[in-house]
N, C-alpha and C positions, 0 to 999 in steps of 0.2 A: 253130605259130608264127603270130602274128596281126599284121597291119599296118593302118595307116590312111593314106590318101593325103593329102598336103599338096602345096603348090605345087612344092616342089623334089624331091619323091620320096615316100618312105614312111617312117613312123615305126613302129618295133617296139614292141609293148606286150603285156602279159600281164594277163588278168583272171581272178580266181579267188574263189570263195566267193559268199555271198549276204548281203544285208542292207545296212546303211548303207555308202555308198561312201567309201573312203579312197584318195587318190592320192599316190604317193611320188615325190619329185624328188631326183635324185643330183647330186653336184658334178662338176667337170671330170675327165675321163679315166675315171672310174668309169662304171658302167652300172647297169641295173635289177637285175643279179645281186647288187649290194650289199644289196638288200632281200630276199634269199632267205628269211631267217628270219621277216620280217614277212609275206611271201607264204605261207609254210608254216603259220605258227602263227595269225595273225590272220584268215586266210581261213576259219577255223572259226566265226567270229563275224560277219565283215563281208565286204563286196565289196572286195577288194583289187586295185588297179590300179597296176602299175608299167610304166614306159616308158623307152626310151632317147632322150635328148635328141639332136637333129640332130647328125650327125657323131660320135656315140658308139655303142658297142656294135653292134647290128644295124640301127640306123637310118641312112638315107642322109645324106650330107653336105649341108650347106646352102650354097647360092650366096648367099643373103642373109646379111648380117652377123648373127651369133648375139647376140641381146640378150634381156634378161628379158621385155620385152613380146612378142617373137616366141615365146618358150617358153610364155608364158601363153596366147597364141592357139592354140598347138599343143595345150595341155592342153584348152582349150575344144573344139577339133576332136575330140579323142579322146572327150571327154564326149558331144558331139553324136553321134558314131559309135556309142557304146554306149548312147545314150538315157538318159544320167545327167544329171539336172537340176542337182543340187547335190551337193557332196562336201566332206569334210574334206581339206585339203591338207597334206601331210606333207613337209617339206623337211629334208634333212641337209646341214649345213655351208653352203656357198653356195646349196644348194637351199632353205635356209631363207629366204634373201633373196627367191627367186622365189615362195615361198609367201606372203610378206608382200606382194609386188607383186600377186599374184593377189587377195588380200583387198582391196587398195586399188583395183584397176582392174576387177575382175570380181566385185564383192560379191554380185550377184544369183545367182552360181553357187556360192557358198561356204556352208558350214556352220560352219566354224571351221578351226583349224590346229594342227598339231603341229610345233614348231621344235626340231630336234635339233642341238646344237652350232652354232647359227645366229647370223647377224649382220644388223644393219640398215645397217651401214656399216663401212668399214675405216678405223680411226683410230689404229693403232699401227704402229711401224716393223717389228716382227717379221712380222706378218701381211702387210704391204705387200711386204716383201722376199720372203716365201714365194710369194706370188701372182705377183710380178714374175719370179721364177726359173722358175716353172711356165710363164708366158707365153713367156719367153725360150727355154726348152728345147723347147717346142712349135714356136716359130718356127724354131729350128735343125733341127727334124726329129728331136729326140731323144725320140721318143714311147716307145721301149722302156724307156729309163731312167726316165721318169716312170711308165710303166705298172707296171714291176717294183716301184718303191718304194711306190706308192700301193696296189697289190694286196697287197703283203706286209703293210703296216701295217694294212690293213682285214681281214685274214684271221685266223680262229681255228683253221683246219685247212688242211692242204696241199691237200685237195680243193677247198675254196673259193678258195684262193690261185690255183690253176691256172685255175679258171673266171673269176675276176676278171681275171687276166692275159690270158687269151685274148680277152676283150672289150676290155680296155683297150688292147691292141696295135692294135686296129682304129680307134682314135680318129683322126679327121681332124685334121691339123696346124692348119689355119686355124681350124676351129671351136673347138678346144681353146684356142688363143691368144685368140680373140675372147671366149670364156667367161671366161677369167682376167681379161682387160682390162676387160670390162664389170663384173665383180665388184669390181675395184679402185676404180672410180669411183662405183658405185651407193651411194645414200644416201637412205633413206626415213625416217630417225629423226624428223624434224619432222612427219611425217604419221601416226605411230603412234597418236596420241591419237584419230584419226578412225576407227580400227578397232573396231567394236562386238563383233566375234565373240569367243567363247571361244578362248583360245590356251594350249596346254600348252607350256612351255619346259623342255627337258631338256638338262642339261649334265653332263659328267664332273667329279667332284670333284677329279681330278688334272689336269684340263685348264686349268691356271692362267691361260694366256694368253687364254682365252675367258671367264673369270669376269666381266670388266668388260662384255663384250658381253651376257651373260645378264642382268646387273643393269640395263644400259641398256634392254633390252627390258622387263624386269620393271617398271621405273619408269614407262615411257611407254605401255605397252599398258593400256587401261582394264580389261580383263577377262582376266586371265591367272593361271596357276599356274606357279611356278618350282620345279623339282625337281633336286637334285644327286644323281647316282648315285655312290656311294662306290667307290673303287678302280679307276676307269676314266678314261681320257683322252678323246680326241676321237672315237674310232671306235665309237660307241655302238650303231649298228644291228647290228653283227656281234659285237662283243666284250662287249656287255651286253644282248643281245637279249631274254633272259628278263625282265629288269627293265623294259626299254623297252616291250616288248609288254604287260606287265601294266599299266604306266602308261597306255598308249594305250587299252587296253580299258576301264579304269575311267573315263578322261576322256571317251571318246566316248559311252559309255552314260550317264554323268552329264549331259553336255552336251545329249544328245538328249532325255533325260527332262525336263530343265529347259525346253528349247525347246517340248516338246509341251504343257507346262502353261501356257505363256504365250499 
């Protein structure tokens, strides 16, 4: 088990493999366990780094309000600790928003991004309601209810479910609430055209509520590729990991080869 020291305590992370670095960012209540299949499969080709956001999984709770800029700074501290100069930033769901924030505010540390079921803003009633309910449940201390639901929907086996649930139950109430609330108000859509990096956008063909978000990113990011994975909804890292990992592998090798030629 590996940790890096930050102002409020320690962040848990795992690093595995060799080669081009990829860093994965999870949404509220989940943890780095959600990227088990990326860690296991992609580390054969790349350096894979997964970590628990403050107040999630095995990382210490944050006394500072949990915001995207704070999480970006934490990612940079992990990179510094591991002597990683630049990396591809991979965000799932609201983790995708943090990946975009990283590209915008720490471009000197980025190689590109993979956005999985991600958003640049919350602009529809259904998603606003879901995030508001998540924040309310966290505020009420109903972490087990949230943990069970989120772990269940992101699991493809009972073994993974129990691992996800074990970590999710540890989530700090305040940090989960802060993560949801910041996600509700975050909006970087108007800044997307300033991102020069290659970005892979991956969405589930059955994740109808997120199709408009995928198209919004596709329209505004100057250098992107949009892929729909058939037969899957939102939970791509676990439920469609073979397809996702194949896409990531091809994207990173292609992007890195293009960069090397310029």
